[in-house]
C-alpha positions as CSV (number, residue, x, y, z in Angstrom):
1,Q,-3.4,98.0,-23.7
2,V,-5.8,100.9,-23.5
3,Q,-8.3,101.5,-20.7
4,L,-11.5,103.5,-21.2
5,V,-13.7,105.1,-18.6
6,E,-17.1,106.5,-19.6
7,S,-19.2,109.0,-17.7
8,G,-22.4,111.0,-18.2
9,G,-25.2,108.5,-18.6
10,G,-28.5,108.8,-16.8
11,L,-32.2,109.3,-17.0
12,V,-33.8,112.0,-19.2
13,Q,-37.2,112.7,-20.6
14,A,-37.9,112.4,-24.3
15,G,-36.7,115.5,-26.1
16,G,-34.0,116.1,-23.6
17,S,-30.2,116.0,-23.9
18,L,-27.3,114.1,-22.4
19,S,-23.6,114.3,-22.9
20,L,-21.3,111.3,-22.6
21,S,-17.5,111.4,-22.1
22,C,-14.9,108.8,-22.4
23,V,-11.3,109.1,-21.3
24,A,-8.6,106.8,-22.6
25,S,-5.4,105.9,-20.8
26,G,-2.6,103.5,-21.2
27,N,-1.0,103.0,-24.7
28,I,-2.9,106.0,-26.1
29,F,-0.4,106.8,-28.8
30,T,-1.6,103.9,-30.8
31,I,-5.2,105.1,-30.9
32,K,-6.6,106.0,-34.3
33,S,-10.4,106.0,-34.4
34,M,-12.7,106.5,-31.4
35,G,-16.4,105.7,-31.3
36,W,-19.6,105.0,-29.4
37,Y,-21.7,101.9,-29.6
38,R,-24.9,101.1,-27.8
39,Q,-26.8,97.9,-26.9
40,A,-30.4,97.8,-25.9
41,P,-31.9,94.8,-24.1
42,G,-32.4,91.9,-26.5
43,E,-30.6,93.8,-29.3
44,Q,-27.2,93.5,-30.9
45,R,-24.6,96.1,-30.2
46,E,-24.7,98.8,-32.9
47,L,-22.3,101.6,-33.9
48,V,-23.7,105.0,-33.0
49,A,-20.9,107.3,-34.2
50,G,-17.2,107.2,-34.9
51,I,-14.5,109.8,-35.4
52,T,-11.0,109.4,-36.8
53,R,-7.9,111.1,-35.4
54,G,-8.2,113.7,-38.1
55,G,-11.9,114.5,-37.2
56,N,-13.8,112.7,-39.9
57,T,-17.1,111.4,-38.5
58,N,-19.8,108.9,-39.3
59,Y,-23.2,108.3,-37.7
60,A,-25.9,105.7,-37.6
61,D,-28.9,106.9,-39.7
62,S,-31.0,106.7,-36.6
63,V,-29.0,109.4,-34.8
64,K,-28.0,111.7,-37.6
65,G,-28.9,115.3,-36.9
66,R,-29.4,114.6,-33.2
67,F,-26.1,113.3,-31.9
68,T,-22.6,114.8,-32.3
69,I,-19.4,113.0,-31.7
70,S,-16.2,115.0,-31.0
71,R,-12.8,114.3,-29.6
72,D,-10.0,116.1,-27.8
73,N,-6.7,114.4,-28.7
74,A,-4.8,116.4,-26.1
75,K,-7.1,115.0,-23.4
76,N,-7.5,111.6,-24.9
77,T,-11.2,112.1,-24.7
78,V,-14.1,111.4,-26.9
79,Y,-17.5,113.0,-26.4
80,L,-21.1,112.2,-27.5
81,Q,-23.6,115.0,-27.3
82,M,-27.1,113.6,-27.6
83,N,-30.0,115.9,-28.3
84,S,-33.7,115.4,-29.0
85,L,-33.5,112.0,-27.2
86,K,-36.1,109.4,-27.9
87,P,-37.2,106.4,-25.8
88,E,-35.7,104.2,-28.5
89,D,-32.3,105.7,-27.7
90,T,-32.4,103.8,-24.3
91,A,-29.4,101.5,-24.1
92,V,-26.1,100.9,-22.5
93,Y,-23.6,103.1,-24.4
94,Y,-20.0,101.9,-24.8
95,C,-16.9,103.8,-25.7
96,A,-14.5,102.1,-28.1
97,V,-11.1,102.8,-29.6
98,S,-9.3,101.4,-32.6
99,R,-5.6,100.9,-33.3
100,R,-6.2,99.7,-36.8
101,V,-6.5,101.5,-40.2
102,G,-9.5,99.6,-41.3
103,P,-13.0,99.2,-39.7
104,G,-13.5,97.7,-36.3
105,Y,-12.6,98.5,-32.7
106,D,-10.1,97.0,-30.3
107,Y,-10.8,98.2,-26.8
108,W,-14.1,98.9,-25.0
109,G,-15.3,100.7,-22.0
110,Q,-17.5,99.2,-19.3
111,G,-20.6,101.0,-20.6
112,T,-22.9,103.7,-19.2
113,Q,-26.7,103.4,-19.0
114,V,-28.8,106.0,-20.9
115,T,-32.5,105.8,-20.2
116,V,-35.0,108.0,-22.0
117,S,-38.5,108.1,-20.6
118,S,-41.6,108.9,-22.7
């Protein structure tokens, strides 16, 4: 089992920045990829960004150039730096980790609210 605890959400004005963090604990040696998802009210959960253990990243088109995902394997932590935030970025953001080689994630955090006001 892997436990995930997110922090760093909040309220920010459009154009502002926020940084999210997620610390993993438990059976951390099995973790391969780490990522961030988000879910807005009435919408499906969507992948925002992912990063492999080796540092390869992928982003949703809607956040490319504005968000940066990074990880510190020594600290079992994944980060999401969000710049130039827009009201449409408002959502609950979830940290996720994968133990698999292929796509998909196995464990999820409890979520942290990000609200961007116009």
